[in-house]
C-alpha positions in Angstrom: 19.2 -49.9 26.2 17.4 -48.9 23.1 19.4 -46.6 20.8 18.1 -43.1 20.5 18.2 -43.3 16.8 20.8 -42.5 14.2 22.5 -39.2 14.3 22.8 -37.5 10.8 25.9 -38.7 9.2 28.1 -36.6 7.0 26.9 -37.4 3.5 28.2 -37.1 0.0 26.7 -34.1 -1.6 25.1 -34.8 -5.0 24.4 -31.7 -7.0 24.5 -30.7 -10.6 25.0 -27.1 -11.3 25.2 -27.4 -15.1 22.0 -26.1 -16.6 20.5 -26.8 -20.0 22.2 -24.9 -22.7 20.1 -22.4 -24.7 19.6 -23.5 -28.2 19.9 -21.1 -31.1 19.2 -22.8 -34.4 21.4 -21.8 -37.3 18.5 -21.8 -39.8 15.3 -19.8 -39.5 13.0 -21.6 -37.0 9.7 -23.1 -38.1 6.6 -22.5 -36.1 6.9 -25.9 -34.6 10.5 -25.2 -33.6 9.5 -21.9 -32.1 6.7 -23.5 -30.1 9.1 -26.2 -28.7 11.7 -23.5 -27.8 9.1 -21.4 -26.1 7.9 -24.4 -24.1 11.5 -25.3 -23.1 12.1 -21.7 -21.9 8.8 -21.8 -19.9 9.7 -25.3 -18.4 13.1 -24.0 -17.3 11.4 -21.0 -15.6 9.0 -23.3 -13.8 11.8 -25.6 -12.7 13.8 -22.7 -11.3 10.7 -21.3 -9.5 10.3 -24.6 -7.6 7.3 -25.9 -9.5 8.5 -29.4 -10.7 5.0 -30.7 -11.5 4.3 -27.9 -13.9 7.8 -28.1 -15.3 7.4 -31.8 -16.0 4.2 -31.3 -17.9 5.7 -28.4 -19.9 8.8 -30.5 -20.8 6.5 -33.3 -22.0 4.6 -30.7 -24.1 7.9 -29.6 -25.6 8.8 -33.2 -26.3 5.6 -33.7 -28.2 5.9 -30.4 -30.1 9.5 -31.0 -31.2 10.4 -32.8 -34.4 12.3 -36.1 -34.3 16.1 -35.9 -34.2 16.0 -32.2 -33.3 18.0 -30.4 -30.6 14.7 -29.3 -29.0 13.7 -32.9 -28.6 17.0 -33.8 -27.0 16.8 -30.8 -24.6 13.2 -31.7 -23.6 14.4 -35.3 -22.8 17.2 -34.0 -20.7 14.9 -31.6 -18.9 12.5 -34.4 -18.1 15.4 -36.5 -16.7 16.5 -33.6 -14.5 13.1 -33.1 -12.9 12.4 -36.8 -12.6 15.7 -37.3 -10.8 14.8 -34.6 -8.3 11.4 -36.4 -7.8 12.9 -39.8 -7.2 11.6 -41.2 -10.5 15.0 -42.8 -11.3 13.9 -45.4 -13.9 12.1 -42.7 -16.0 15.1 -40.3 -15.5 17.6 -42.9 -16.7 15.5 -43.7 -19.8 15.0 -40.1 -20.8 18.6 -39.2 -20.2 19.8 -42.1 -22.2 17.5 -41.0 -25.1 18.9 -37.5 -24.8 22.5 -38.7 -24.8 21.9 -40.8 -28.0 20.3 -37.9 -29.7 23.0 -35.4 -28.7 25.7 -37.8 -29.9 23.9 -38.1 -33.2 23.8 -34.2 -33.4 27.5 -34.2 -32.7 27.1 -32.1 -29.5 29.5 -33.6 -27.0 28.9 -31.0 -24.4 25.2 -31.7 -24.1 25.8 -35.5 -24.5 28.2 -35.3 -21.5 25.5 -33.5 -19.5 23.0 -36.2 -20.5 25.3 -39.1 -19.5 26.0 -37.3 -16.2 22.3 -37.0 -15.6 21.8 -40.7 -16.3 24.6 -41.5 -13.9 23.1 -39.3 -11.1 19.8 -41.2 -11.5 21.6 -44.5 -11.3 23.7 -43.4 -8.3 20.6 -42.3 -6.4 19.0 -45.7 -7.2 22.0 -47.5 -5.8 23.1 -48.9 -9.2 26.8 -48.0 -8.7 28.2 -50.1 -11.6 25.9 -48.4 -14.1 26.5 -45.0 -12.6 30.3 -45.4 -12.9 29.9 -46.4 -16.6 27.7 -43.4 -17.3 30.0 -40.9 -15.5 33.0 -42.3 -17.5 31.1 -41.8 -20.7 30.3 -38.2 -19.7 34.0 -37.6 -18.8 35.1 -38.9 -22.2 32.8 -36.5 -24.0 33.5 -33.4 -21.9 37.3 -34.0 -22.2 37.0 -34.3 -26.0 34.9 -31.0 -26.1 37.2 -29.2 -23.6 34.2 -28.7 -21.4 36.0 -27.9 -18.1 32.9 -27.3 -16.0 31.3 -30.6 -16.9 34.5 -32.6 -16.5 35.1 -31.3 -13.0 31.5 -32.2 -11.9 31.6 -35.6 -13.7 35.0 -36.6 -12.2 33.6 -35.6 -8.8 30.5 -37.7 -9.3 32.7 -40.7 -10.4 34.6 -40.2 -7.1 31.3 -40.4 -5.3 30.7 -43.8 -6.9 34.1 -45.0 -5.7 33.3 -43.7 -2.2 30.0 -45.6 -2.0 31.8 -48.8 -3.2 34.4 -48.4 -0.5 37.2 -47.7 -3.0 38.5 -44.8 -0.9 41.9 -44.6 -2.4 40.4 -44.2 -5.9 37.8 -41.7 -4.6 40.6 -39.6 -3.1 42.6 -39.5 -6.3 39.5 -38.5 -8.3 38.5 -35.7 -5.8 42.1 -34.4 -6.2 41.8 -34.5 -10.0 38.5 -32.6 -9.9 39.8 -30.0 -7.5 42.8 -29.5 -9.7 40.4 -28.7 -12.6 38.7 -26.0 -10.6 42.1 -24.5 -9.9 43.0 -24.4 -13.6 39.8 -22.6 -14.5 39.5 -18.8 -14.4 38.6 -17.7 -10.9 35.9 -15.5 -12.3 34.1 -18.4 -13.9 30.6 -18.5 -12.3 30.7 -22.3 -11.7 34.1 -22.6 -10.0 33.3 -21.4 -6.4 30.3 -23.7 -5.9 31.8 -26.7 -7.6 34.9 -26.3 -5.4 32.7 -26.1 -2.4 30.9 -29.3 -3.2 34.2 -31.2 -3.9 35.8 -30.0 -0.7 32.7 -31.0 1.3 32.9 -34.5 -0.2 36.6 -34.7 0.3 36.0 -33.8 4.0 33.5 -36.7 4.1 36.2 -39.0 2.8 38.7 -37.7 5.4 36.1 -38.3 8.2 35.4 -41.8 6.9 39.1 -42.6 7.0 39.7 -41.2 10.5 41.5 -38.1 9.4 39.2 -36.0 11.6 41.5 -33.0 12.0 41.8 -32.6 8.3 38.0 -33.0 7.9 37.5 -30.4 10.6 39.8 -27.9 8.9 37.9 -28.3 5.6 34.5 -27.9 7.4 35.7 -24.7 9.0 36.8 -23.4 5.7 33.6 -24.3 4.1 31.6 -22.8 6.9 33.0 -19.3 6.1 32.3 -19.6 2.3 30.4 -16.8 0.9 27.1 -17.4 -1.0 26.0 -20.3 1.1 22.3 -20.6 1.7 21.3 -20.7 5.4 20.1 -24.2 5.0 23.4 -25.4 3.5 25.4 -23.6 6.3 23.1 -25.1 8.9 23.6 -28.6 7.5 27.4 -28.0 7.5 27.1 -27.1 11.2 25.2 -30.2 11.9 28.0 -32.2 10.3 30.5 -30.4 12.4 28.4 -31.2 15.5 28.6 -34.9 14.6 32.4 -34.6 14.1 32.9 -32.8 17.4 30.9 -35.4 19.2 33.0 -38.2 17.7 36.2 -36.2 18.7 34.9 -36.3 22.3 33.8 -32.7 22.5 30.0 -32.8 23.1 30.0 -29.2 24.4 31.3 -27.9 21.1 28.8 -30.2 19.3 26.0 -28.5 21.3 27.3 -25.1 20.1 27.1 -26.3 16.5 23.6 -27.6 16.9 22.4 -24.4 18.5 23.9 -22.3 15.7 22.4 -24.7 13.1 19.0 -24.4 14.8 19.1 -20.6 14.5 19.9 -20.8 10.8 17.2 -23.4 10.1 14.7 -21.1 11.8 15.9 -18.2 9.7 15.3 -20.3 6.6 12.0 -21.5 8.0 13.1 -25.1 7.7 10.9 -26.8 10.3 12.3 -30.3 9.6 15.9 -29.0 10.0 14.9 -27.3 13.3 13.3 -30.4 14.7 16.1 -32.7 13.7 18.7 -30.3 15.3 16.7 -30.2 18.6 16.6 -34.0 18.7 20.4 -34.2 18.1 20.8 -31.7 20.9 18.7 -33.9 23.3 20.7 -37.0 22.3 24.0 -35.3 23.1 22.6 -34.1 26.5 21.4 -37.6 27.4 24.1 -39.9 26.0 27.2 -37.9 26.3 26.6 -35.5 29.1 24.2 -37.4 31.3 22.1 -34.2 31.6 18.8 -36.1 31.5 16.6 -33.2 32.8 17.9 -30.9 30.0 17.5 -33.7 27.5 13.9 -34.2 28.6 13.2 -30.5 28.3 14.7 -30.5 24.8 12.5 -33.4 23.6 9.5 -31.8 25.3 10.1 -28.6 23.4 10.5 -30.6 20.1 7.2 -32.4 20.9 5.4 -29.1 21.5 6.7 -27.7 18.3 5.7 -30.8 16.3 2.3 -30.8 17.9 1.7 -27.2 17.1 2.6 -27.6 13.4 0.7 -30.9 13.2 3.8 -33.0 12.4 2.7 -36.4 13.7 5.8 -38.2 12.6 8.0 -35.8 14.6 5.5 -36.2 17.5 6.1 -39.9 17.4 9.9 -39.6 17.4 9.9 -37.1 20.2 7.7 -39.5 22.3 10.2 -42.3 21.7 13.2 -40.2 22.6 11.6 -38.7 25.7 10.4 -42.1 26.8 14.0 -43.5 26.5 15.3 -40.5 28.5 12.7 -41.1 31.2 13.6 -44.8 31.3 17.3 -44.0 31.8 16.3 -41.6 34.5 14.4 -44.4 36.2 11.0 -42.6 35.8 9.1 -45.7 34.7 5.7 -44.2 34.8 6.6 -41.3 32.4 8.5 -43.7 30.2 5.5 -46.1 30.0 3.2 -43.2 29.1 5.4 -42.0 26.3 6.0 -45.5 24.8 2.3 -46.3 24.9 1.5 -43.0 23.2 4.2 -43.7 20.6 2.8 -47.1 20.0 -0.6 -45.7 19.2 0.9 -43.1 16.9 3.1 -45.7 15.1 0.1 -47.9 14.4 -2.0 -45.0 13.2 0.8 -43.8 10.9 1.6 -47.4 9.9 5.3 -47.0 10.6 6.7 -50.4 11.9 10.2 -49.0 12.4 8.8 -46.8 15.3 6.3 -49.5 16.3 9.0 -52.0 17.3 10.8 -49.4 19.3 7.7 -48.5 21.2 7.0 -52.3 21.8 10.6 -52.7 22.9 10.3 -49.9 25.4 7.1 -51.4 26.8 8.7 -54.8 27.0 11.5 -53.5 29.2 8.8 -52.0 31.5 6.6 -55.1 31.6 4.7 -55.6 34.9 5.5 -59.3 34.9 7.4 -61.9 33.0 4.6 -62.9 30.6 3.8 -59.2 29.8 7.4 -58.5 29.1 7.9 -61.5 26.8 4.6 -60.7 25.0 5.7 -57.2 24.1 9.2 -58.4 23.1 7.8 -61.2 21.0 5.5 -58.7 19.3 8.5 -56.4 18.7 10.6 -59.2 17.1 7.6 -60.2 15.0 7.2 -56.6 13.7 10.9 -56.4 12.9 10.9 -59.7 11.0 7.7 -58.7 9.1 9.2 -55.5 7.9 12.4 -57.3 6.9 10.6 -59.9 4.9 8.7 -57.2 3.0 11.9 -55.4 1.9 12.7 -56.4 -1.7 15.9 -54.4 -2.2 18.8 -56.6 -0.9 21.1 -53.7 0.2 18.3 -52.1 2.2 17.3 -55.5 3.7 20.8 -56.2 4.8 21.1 -52.9 6.7 17.7 -53.2 8.3 18.7 -55.3 11.3 21.9 -53.4 12.2 20.4 -51.5 15.2 17.9 -54.1 16.5 20.0 -56.7 18.3 18.9 -55.2 21.7 15.4 -56.5 21.1 16.5 -60.0 20.4 18.8 -59.9 23.5 16.0 -58.8 25.7 13.8 -61.6 24.4 16.5 -64.3 24.8 17.3 -63.2 28.3 13.6 -63.3 29.3 13.1 -66.7 27.6 16.1 -68.5 29.1 14.4 -69.8 32.2 11.5 -71.5 30.4 12.1 -71.9 26.7 13.2 -75.2 25.0 16.6 -75.7 23.5 15.0 -75.6 20.0 13.3 -72.3 20.6 16.5 -70.7 22.1 18.6 -72.0 19.2 16.2 -70.3 16.8 16.3 -67.1 18.7 20.1 -67.2 18.8 20.4 -67.7 15.1 17.9 -64.9 14.4 19.9 -62.6 16.6 23.4 -62.6 15.2 25.2 -62.1 11.9 22.0 -61.4 10.0 23.5 -58.7 7.8 26.4 -61.0 6.9 24.0 -63.8 6.2 22.1 -61.6 3.8 25.3 -61.0 1.8 25.6 -64.8 1.4 21.9 -65.3 0.5 21.4 -67.4 3.7 18.1 -65.7 4.5 16.1 -68.9 5.2 15.4 -69.5 8.9 17.1 -72.6 10.2 16.1 -75.0 13.0 18.1 -77.2 15.3 17.1 -80.5 13.7 18.3 -79.2 10.3 21.7 -78.2 11.7 22.1 -81.5 13.5 21.6 -83.4 10.2 24.2 -81.2 8.5 26.9 -81.8 11.2 29.5 -84.4 10.4 30.0 -87.2 12.9 32.2 -86.5 15.9 31.7 -82.8 15.4 30.5 -80.4 18.1 28.9 -77.0 17.3 29.2 -74.3 20.0 26.7 -71.6 19.3 27.3 -68.6 21.7 25.1 -65.8 22.9 26.6 -62.9 24.8 23.9 -60.7 26.2 24.2 -57.6 28.3 23.1 -59.3 31.5 23.5 -63.0 30.8 25.4 -65.3 28.4 25.0 -68.9 27.2 26.2 -71.5 24.8 24.2 -74.1 23.0 26.3 -77.3 22.5 25.0 -79.3 19.5 26.1 -82.7 18.1 24.3 -85.0 15.7 22.7 -86.9 18.7 22.0 -84.2 21.3 21.8 -80.5 22.2 21.8 -78.6 25.4 22.0 -75.0 26.8 24.7 -74.0 29.3 25.0 -70.7 31.1 28.5 -69.3 30.8 30.4 -66.4 32.4 31.9 -63.8 30.0 34.5 -61.6 31.6 35.4 -59.1 28.9 38.4 -57.7 30.9 39.8 -61.2 31.3 39.3 -62.0 27.6 41.1 -58.8 26.4 43.9 -59.4 28.9 44.5 -62.9 27.5 44.5 -61.6 23.9 46.9 -58.8 24.9 49.2 -61.3 26.6 49.3 -63.6 23.5 49.7 -60.7 21.1 52.5 -59.0 23.0 54.9 -62.0 22.8 55.9 -65.2 24.6 54.6 -65.3 28.2 54.8 -67.5 31.2 51.2 -66.6 32.4 49.1 -67.5 29.3 48.2 -71.0 30.4 46.8 -69.9 33.7 44.7 -67.2 31.9 43.6 -69.8 29.3 42.5 -72.2 32.0 40.3 -69.6 33.7 38.7 -68.7 30.4 38.1 -72.3 29.4 36.4 -73.1 32.6 34.0 -70.2 32.1 33.2 -70.5 28.4 33.3 -74.2 27.5 30.6 -76.8 28.1 31.3 -79.7 30.5 34.3 -81.9 29.5 32.1 -84.9 28.7 30.6 -82.9 25.8 34.1 -82.6 24.3 35.1 -86.2 24.7 35.3 -88.1 21.4 35.0 -85.0 19.3 37.4 -84.6 16.4 36.1 -81.2 15.3 34.7 -78.1 17.0 32.8 -75.5 15.1 32.5 -72.2 17.0 29.9 -69.5 16.4 31.2 -66.6 18.5 29.1 -63.7 19.7 30.2 -60.2 20.8 33.5 -60.1 22.6 33.8 -63.9 22.3 34.9 -63.3 18.7 38.2 -62.2 20.3 38.8 -65.5 22.0 41.4 -67.9 20.4 39.6 -71.1 21.4 42.7 -73.1 20.5 44.3 -72.2 23.9 41.1 -72.6 26.0 41.8 -75.4 28.5 39.4 -78.3 29.1 40.3 -81.3 31.2 44.0 -80.2 31.5 44.3 -80.2 27.7 44.3 -77.3 25.2 41.3 -77.4 23.0 43.6 -77.6 19.9 45.1 -80.8 21.4 41.6 -82.3 21.5 40.1 -81.3 18.2 40.5 -79.2 15.0 38.7 -75.8 15.4 36.8 -73.8 12.8 34.9 -70.6 13.2 31.8 -69.4 11.4 29.6 -66.3 11.9 26.4 -68.4 11.9 25.4 -72.0 12.0 23.6 -71.3 8.7 26.9 -71.8 6.8 26.5 -75.5 7.6 23.7 -75.6 5.1 25.7 -73.9 2.4 26.8 -76.3 -0.4 30.5 -76.8 -0.7 32.6 -78.6 -3.2 34.4 -81.7 -2.0 38.1 -82.5 -2.8 39.1 -82.5 -6.4 42.0 -82.8 -8.7 43.4 -80.2 -11.1 45.2 -80.8 -14.4 48.8 -79.5 -14.3 48.0 -76.7 -16.7 45.2 -75.4 -14.4 46.0 -72.6 -12.0 46.1 -73.8 -8.4 47.5 -70.7 -6.5 47.5 -67.0 -7.0 49.6 -65.1 -4.4 50.5 -61.5 -3.6 53.5 -60.4 -1.5 56.0 -57.8 -0.7 54.3 -54.5 -1.8 56.5 -51.6 -2.8 54.9 -48.6 -1.1 56.0 -45.2 0.0 54.5 -42.5 2.3 50.8 -42.8 2.8 48.3 -40.6 1.0 44.7 -41.6 1.7 45.5 -44.0 4.5 45.2 -43.8 8.3 48.2 -42.3 10.0 51.2 -44.4 10.9 50.3 -47.3 8.6 53.2 -49.7 7.9 55.0 -49.1 4.7 58.3 -51.1 4.9 59.2 -53.9 2.5 58.4 -57.5 3.5 61.1 -59.6 1.9 60.1 -62.6 4.0 56.7 -62.5 2.4 58.2 -63.1 -1.0 60.0 -66.2 0.3 56.7 -67.2 1.9 54.7 -67.4 -1.3 57.5 -69.1 -3.1 57.6 -71.8 -0.4 53.9 -72.1 -0.5 53.9 -72.6 -4.2 56.6 -75.3 -3.9 54.6 -77.2 -1.2 51.5 -77.3 -3.4 53.2 -78.3 -6.6 50.6 -77.0 -9.0 50.7 -74.0 -11.3 51.0 -70.7 -9.5 51.0 -67.0 -10.4 53.0 -64.9 -7.9 52.5 -61.1 -7.8 55.6 -59.9 -5.9 57.1 -56.4 -5.4 56.0 -53.9 -8.0 53.7 -56.6 -9.5 51.8 -56.8 -6.2 48.9 -54.8 -7.6 45.3 -54.7 -6.6 44.2 -54.7 -10.2 45.2 -58.4 -10.5 42.9 -59.2 -7.7 40.0 -57.3 -9.2 40.2 -58.6 -12.7 38.1 -61.6 -13.7 41.0 -63.6 -15.1 41.8 -67.2 -14.4 40.8 -67.9 -10.8 42.8 -70.1 -8.6 41.2 -72.3 -5.9 43.8 -70.9 -3.4 44.3 -67.2 -2.9 47.2 -66.1 -0.7 48.0 -62.5 0.4 51.2 -61.9 2.3 51.3 -58.1 2.8 50.7 -55.2 5.2 47.2 -54.7 6.6 45.6 -52.2 8.9 42.6 -53.1 11.1 40.6 -50.2 12.5 38.6 -51.2 15.6 36.5 -48.0 15.6 35.3 -47.9 12.0 35.2 -50.9 9.6 35.5 -48.6 6.6 39.1 -47.7 7.4 40.5 -51.3 7.6 42.5 -52.0 4.5 45.2 -54.2 2.8 48.1 -52.5 1.1 49.3 -53.1 -2.5 51.9 -51.6 -4.7 50.8 -48.5 -6.6 48.9 -48.9 -9.9 51.0 -49.1 -13.0 51.8 -45.6 -14.3 50.4 -44.0 -11.2 52.2 -41.3 -9.1 50.5 -42.6 -5.9 52.6 -44.0 -3.2 50.4 -47.1 -2.6 47.1 -48.7 -3.4 44.6 -50.1 -0.9 41.9 -52.7 -0.8 39.4 -51.3 1.8 37.2 -53.6 3.8 34.0 -52.4 2.2 35.5 -52.8 -1.2 36.5 -56.4 -0.4 32.9 -57.4 0.0 32.4 -56.6 -3.7 35.2 -58.9 -4.9 34.3 -61.8 -7.1 35.8 -64.9 -5.3 33.5 -67.5 -6.6 35.5 -70.7 -7.0 38.1 -69.7 -4.4 38.2 -72.6 -1.9 40.7 -71.0 0.5 41.8 -67.4 0.9 44.8 -67.0 3.2 45.4 -63.5 4.5 48.8 -63.8 5.9 49.0 -60.2 7.1 48.8 -58.4 10.4 45.4 -58.3 12.2 43.3 -59.5 9.3 40.8 -61.0 11.8 40.7 -57.8 13.7 38.3 -54.9 13.2 35.4 -53.1 14.7 33.2 -55.2 17.0 29.6 -54.7 16.0 27.0 -56.0 18.4 24.9 -58.7 16.7 27.4 -59.0 13.8 30.8 -59.7 15.4 34.2 -58.5 14.3 34.0 -56.7 11.0 37.1 -58.5 9.7 38.5 -59.4 6.3 37.5 -63.0 6.8 33.8 -62.0 6.7 34.4 -59.8 3.7 36.2 -62.6 1.7 33.6 -65.2 2.6 30.8 -62.9 1.6 32.6 -62.3 -1.7 32.4 -66.0 -2.5 35.5 -67.7 -0.8 34.6 -71.0 0.9 37.0 -70.5 3.7 39.7 -68.1 5.0 42.7 -68.2 7.2 43.3 -64.8 9.0 45.4 -63.5 11.9 44.2 -62.1 15.2 47.5 -60.3 16.0 50.8 -59.6 14.4 53.3 -62.4 14.2 56.9 -61.9 13.1 57.7 -62.5 9.4 60.0 -65.6 9.7 57.8 -67.6 12.1 54.8 -66.8 9.8 56.7 -68.1 6.8 57.6 -71.3 8.6 54.0 -71.8 9.8 52.5 -71.3 6.4 55.0 -73.7 4.9 53.8 -76.4 7.4 50.1 -75.6 6.8 50.5 -75.9 3.1 52.5 -79.0 3.5 49.6 -80.7 5.2 47.1 -79.3 2.7 49.2 -80.7 -0.1 49.0 -84.1 1.5 45.2 -84.0 1.2 44.3 -83.1 4.8 41.1 -81.2 5.4 41.6 -77.5 6.0 40.9 -77.6 9.7 43.1 -80.6 10.3 45.9 -79.1 8.2 45.9 -76.0 10.3 45.7 -78.0 13.6 48.7 -80.1 12.6 50.7 -77.0 11.9 49.8 -75.6 15.3 50.7 -78.9 17.0 54.1 -78.9 15.3 54.8 -75.4 16.6 53.4 -76.4 20.1 55.8 -79.3 20.3 58.7 -77.4 18.9 61.8 -76.9 21.1 63.3 -74.1 19.1 61.3 -71.3 20.8 58.0 -71.1 18.8 55.9 -73.3 21.0 54.3 -70.3 22.7 50.8 -69.7 21.3 51.9 -66.2 20.4 53.4 -67.7 17.3 50.6 -70.0 16.3 47.3 -69.2 18.0 46.8 -66.1 15.9 45.8 -68.1 12.8 42.1 -68.7 12.6 40.2 -70.8 10.0 36.7 -69.5 9.2 34.1 -71.1 6.9 34.3 -74.6 5.4 37.1 -76.4 7.3 35.8 -80.0 6.7 37.1 -80.5 3.1 40.6 -80.6 1.6 41.5 -78.1 -1.1 41.7 -79.2 -4.7 45.1 -80.8 -5.4 47.1 -80.6 -8.6 48.3 -83.5 -10.7 52.0 -82.5 -11.3 53.8 -82.9 -14.6 56.3 -85.1 -12.6 53.6 -87.5 -11.6 52.2 -87.6 -15.2 55.7 -88.3 -16.5 56.2 -91.0 -13.9 52.9 -92.6 -14.9 53.8 -92.4 -18.6 57.2 -94.0 -17.9 55.5 -96.7 -15.8 53.1 -97.4 -18.6 55.9 -97.4 -21.2 57.9 -99.9 -19.1 54.9 -102.1 -18.6 54.3 -101.9 -22.4 57.9 -102.9 -23.1 57.8 -105.8 -20.6 54.5 -107.0 -22.1 56.0 -106.8 -25.7 59.0 -108.7 -24.6 56.8 -111.4 -23.0 54.7 -111.5 -26.2 57.8 -112.0 -28.4 59.1 -114.8 -26.2 55.8 -116.6 -26.4 55.7 -116.1 -30.1 59.2 -117.5 -30.6 58.3 -120.6 -28.5 55.3 -121.2 -30.6 57.4 -121.1 -33.8 
């Protein structure tokens, strides 16, 4: 079903309450100075009165009237930047704020310089340039600290925390929010700025709590904030909307409705029509999705439509038509649904809003009178989606664009299955999944079946899966042929197998694996003669350990080496072949055995105990490879060593604790020891932060931690796991775990894996041989619980770079020396014979 749209999420609040300082010159003011000062005063009044256009012109006049290098000129520049930020003119705001900062620095006014840097940072933050924003806020903090400017420092540290939040560095954000709140506590309670700054910081801290799943703590903060004095009705209403979102997530839609109703009253009191309409829509969504009260939902959307029509808000009319059409469709009232979707399509085209146009087309496609009409509407919907996506030039926005549109592709694939060719279906499949992830790797170019077949190595079979809501299929592709096979996906059966394997050794796993293999794999003749299998999973199939799937009375791992990839497009990604490293070059960088205490900004009940076996693991790994290694163990197991752009090793190995959150990708994280000199109990690499790592040149990243291949299952994208994050950050391939395996078997398995890597085996074959060793072992680790958890994603076809050891160089030197001595002896003998 088509999503109703995105509910308002709890957002970081960006607000600057520091005004422009009044300027009182020490010397008698000239006429020019008085004119500039008067203009600045007038501009500030216009800005406060809500007339930004006039304020902007007056600040410009003040700029022209002020003398070079004067305080008035700096203040005019800062005023321009403030108004331009509010108007969304971020490039102009950054330029003017930078000029103001340079001038205030020259005037030796660190307070106003800090305000200028802060303004520049806010403009950069709003524009999505997080690195620049962080640098500007840090510069502001340095100056406000030097000047003893407590108000500015509290705001600027809070803004720097917001940068860390947007980058997914939640532990750092939490520490900075605490620091900023502590500053508000150290200021005199009577200071005018304290109450509002504390309110903003607490609101943002609550957002962080909510992001990390600490919902009860977020709820407590929102309740406290809701009773704060001095809030504007609009601000209190938005807080109630946020509370409604939180209550809905906590499974209390009735309480969510109460929050929306109260918010609607406040928006009405403040005459905020947009807020009112948005609240009514949220109310209807809860009634329809959570409570199944479709009649009430329809009345809610109808009321919103009538209000929007009365005030002439055509965009809201369009939205209400879409929501009401969706409600009618769910209520099996096809005639009403068709009427609303058709009216919405007309409005969308009149308003030139393709986002709503594809939704209307999708609704009509599901209501098509016959197969051809349905396919026509759906093809037009997909064409609209792809057209908008191609026109988006900002990569971050382009990446997020397809996140809620998988249903359209599914409907088109399902409708096309009976008649479309294999080539057409393959193109649709590849356009339907992992598109956001592909954007991160710059794999935007559409691919076709023939191109993929040329890229496949000999004796390699690609299995590209599609798991739709009403049907599922796999396209089997080799260099010579391709075909589509319908499959049966039983999610309950798949989850039962994974639970069986993850729990421990079991006597029933083979029977379950046989059932799954018969439903998910192509006919056995397609697997005959294949040395490698490359799996592109989809939906719940991302949870299947295909190693244990049975085909022709054999486990798949006994037939071939198995690699996974989010999309067949990775076959077209250039990858370095095997190479040799000089003995002084770094081959391995490893992290193990973090020293952590009680959690601070982590999810509840996260593991914190020491992992002594992991320290042994990385030492054994280093000995198997034989090249130069840097091991970060114990207190040295710090995230900072992973983030720095120092000497990069082709192999990265992390043996530590990890937490995978299956409900929200943002909460998944890997644990590290606390930063040096920090009072924190631990440090964390969150999943969103991992996407920003610089792993160019890393051939293999091994995440030997619990559940690093687990995470939230996102339709159309797959499991939001650390393998995807590390691949997107530049690693060529990853090895991750689907469930927790005991420390000692993991250590033994990794030693075997690296032993075969060190012998020059390709990555997929090295992993397969380690698994086969365990499978044939008689000491108790033959059960797939101990070996099937390890998955290779990315480039499995090449070996990793091997190191030339000093021992081999010494042996070569000795050999050459001996050969030289023998040659000299032979030469002397010949010479003596001649004489």
